[in-house]
C-alpha positions in Angstrom: 0.0 0.0 0.0 1.5 3.3 -1.1 1.0 6.5 0.9 1.9 9.9 -0.5 4.9 10.0 1.8 6.4 6.7 0.6 9.9 6.6 -0.6 9.6 5.0 -4.1 12.2 3.2 -6.0 13.5 5.6 -8.7 12.4 4.5 -12.2 14.2 7.1 -14.2 17.2 5.3 -15.8 19.5 6.6 -18.5 23.0 6.1 -19.9 25.4 8.8 -18.7 27.7 9.5 -21.6 30.2 11.6 -19.6 30.8 8.8 -17.1 30.0 6.0 -19.5 27.8 4.4 -17.0 24.2 3.3 -16.5 22.6 5.8 -14.2 19.5 6.3 -12.1 18.1 9.7 -11.5 16.6 10.1 -8.0 13.7 12.6 -7.7 12.3 14.0 -4.4 10.7 11.2 -2.4 12.6 8.5 -4.3 15.6 6.2 -3.5 17.7 3.7 -5.4 20.0 0.8 -4.4 22.6 -0.7 -6.7 25.3 -3.3 -6.4 26.8 -3.2 -9.9 28.7 -0.3 -11.5 25.8 2.1 -11.6 25.8 5.9 -11.1 23.2 7.5 -8.9 22.4 11.2 -9.7 20.2 13.7 -8.0 19.7 17.5 -7.9 19.1 19.0 -4.4 17.8 22.3 -3.3 16.6 22.3 0.3 16.1 18.6 0.3 18.9 16.2 1.5 20.3 13.0 0.0 22.0 10.3 2.1 24.4 8.1 0.1 25.1 5.0 2.0 27.1 1.9 1.1 28.7 -1.2 2.5 32.4 -0.6 2.1 33.1 -4.3 1.5 30.1 -5.6 -0.4 30.1 -2.8 -3.0 26.4 -2.3 -2.6 25.1 1.2 -2.0 22.2 3.6 -2.5 20.9 7.1 -2.3 17.6 8.7 -1.1 16.3 12.2 -1.6 13.9 13.7 1.0 12.8 16.6 3.2 11.0 16.9 6.4 7.5 18.4 6.1 7.4 22.0 7.2 5.7 22.4 10.5 7.0 25.9 11.1 10.0 24.4 13.0 8.0 23.6 16.1 8.3 19.8 15.9 12.0 18.9 16.1 11.5 15.3 17.1 7.8 14.6 16.6 5.8 13.6 13.5 7.9 15.6 11.0 11.0 13.5 11.9 9.1 10.3 11.1 9.1 11.2 7.4 12.9 11.5 7.5 13.2 8.4 9.6 11.1 6.5 7.1 13.1 7.7 4.1 16.3 6.6 5.9 14.9 3.2 7.0 13.6 2.4 3.5 17.1 3.0 2.1 19.0 1.1 4.8 16.6 -1.9 4.8 16.9 -2.2 1.0 20.7 -2.2 1.4 20.5 -4.9 4.1 18.2 -7.0 1.9 20.8 -6.6 -0.9 23.6 -8.1 1.2 25.0 -5.1 3.0 25.9 -5.4 6.7 24.9 -2.7 9.2 28.4 -2.7 10.8 30.1 -2.0 7.4 27.9 1.0 6.3 29.3 4.5 5.7 27.4 7.6 4.6 28.0 10.8 2.6 25.3 13.5 2.9 24.4 16.4 0.7 21.9 19.2 0.3 19.9 21.3 2.7 20.7 24.5 0.9 18.7 27.7 1.5 17.8 28.1 -2.1 14.2 29.2 -2.1 13.3 32.3 -0.3 9.9 30.8 0.7 11.7 27.8 2.2 14.8 29.7 3.5 12.7 31.7 5.9 11.4 28.5 7.6 14.8 27.0 7.9 13.8 23.9 6.0 17.3 23.1 4.6 18.9 23.5 8.0 16.3 21.2 9.6 16.8 18.6 6.9 20.6 18.7 7.3 20.4 18.5 11.1 18.0 15.6 10.9 20.1 13.5 8.6 23.3 14.0 10.7 21.4 13.2 14.0 19.9 10.1 12.5 23.2 8.7 11.2 24.9 9.5 14.5 22.1 7.7 16.4 22.4 4.7 14.1 26.2 4.8 14.4 26.7 5.0 10.7 29.9 7.1 10.1 29.5 10.2 7.9 32.7 10.2 5.8 31.9 13.2 3.7 29.3 16.0 3.7 28.3 19.1 1.7 25.4 20.7 3.5 23.7 24.1 3.9 24.9 27.2 2.1 22.7 28.9 -0.5 23.1 27.0 -3.8 21.5 24.0 -5.3 23.7 21.0 -6.0 23.9 18.1 -8.4 25.3 15.0 -6.8 26.8 12.0 -8.6 27.4 8.9 -6.5 29.1 5.7 -7.4 27.9 3.1 -4.9 30.4 0.4 -5.6 33.4 2.7 -5.0 31.8 5.3 -2.8 33.1 8.1 -4.9 30.8 11.2 -4.9 31.0 14.3 -7.0 29.2 17.5 -6.2 28.5 20.2 -8.8 27.4 23.5 -7.4 24.7 25.0 -9.5 25.1 28.7 -9.2 22.5 29.4 -11.8 19.7 27.0 -12.3 18.5 27.6 -15.9 15.2 26.0 -15.5 12.7 26.0 -12.7 12.3 22.2 -12.7 14.2 21.7 -9.4 12.2 24.2 -7.5 8.8 23.1 -8.9 9.7 19.4 -8.1 10.7 20.3 -4.5 7.6 22.4 -4.1 5.3 19.7 -5.4 7.0 17.2 -3.1 6.6 19.6 -0.1 2.9 20.0 -0.9 2.5 16.2 -1.1 4.2 15.8 2.3 1.9 18.4 3.8 -1.2 16.4 2.8 -0.1 13.0 3.9 0.2 11.1 7.2 2.9 8.7 8.2 1.3 5.5 9.2 3.3 2.8 7.6 5.8 0.7 9.4 9.0 -0.5 7.9 10.2 -4.0 8.5 13.7 -3.8 9.9 16.3 -6.2 8.8 18.9 -6.1 11.5 
């Protein structure tokens, strides 16, 4: 059963000529896990992406999410459940794909103050704090991060090697990124978190 808040497996695949690699494009509210030479790509505004891999098994994945805006009142309540869900879905898929919790490492990106309407409510900062707190609690080491600031980013992640490239987008030529994040934000506002995630420990 899918709720509006669900993290869905990204379906947008393409061949990246520059990196000569099969690639998956991860949109807001999506995630992807791969074990074989794939490239995971996303563009982040105030959303955050966690890139997590098993350093030995060569399996890794990326999500792309934001906490719903509750005016910043609810640091640890219902809004955090959305982020928790997004993280658990990714981690559980990794564990089902042969990753071991004790061998996971993370790289985290995003949380920029890129939209004036969102910047005022500190959405990017709250997303960045959430993802760091979550990984610390789960004892998953963060080996690299590029968070906050005021520009959107395009992130390229190679799960099998753990290599990540971040391209700062100083000018975004089209409004797609912003309209996607806004639509996603509106979807979150209208949904409830009620699903449980099976944990694979």
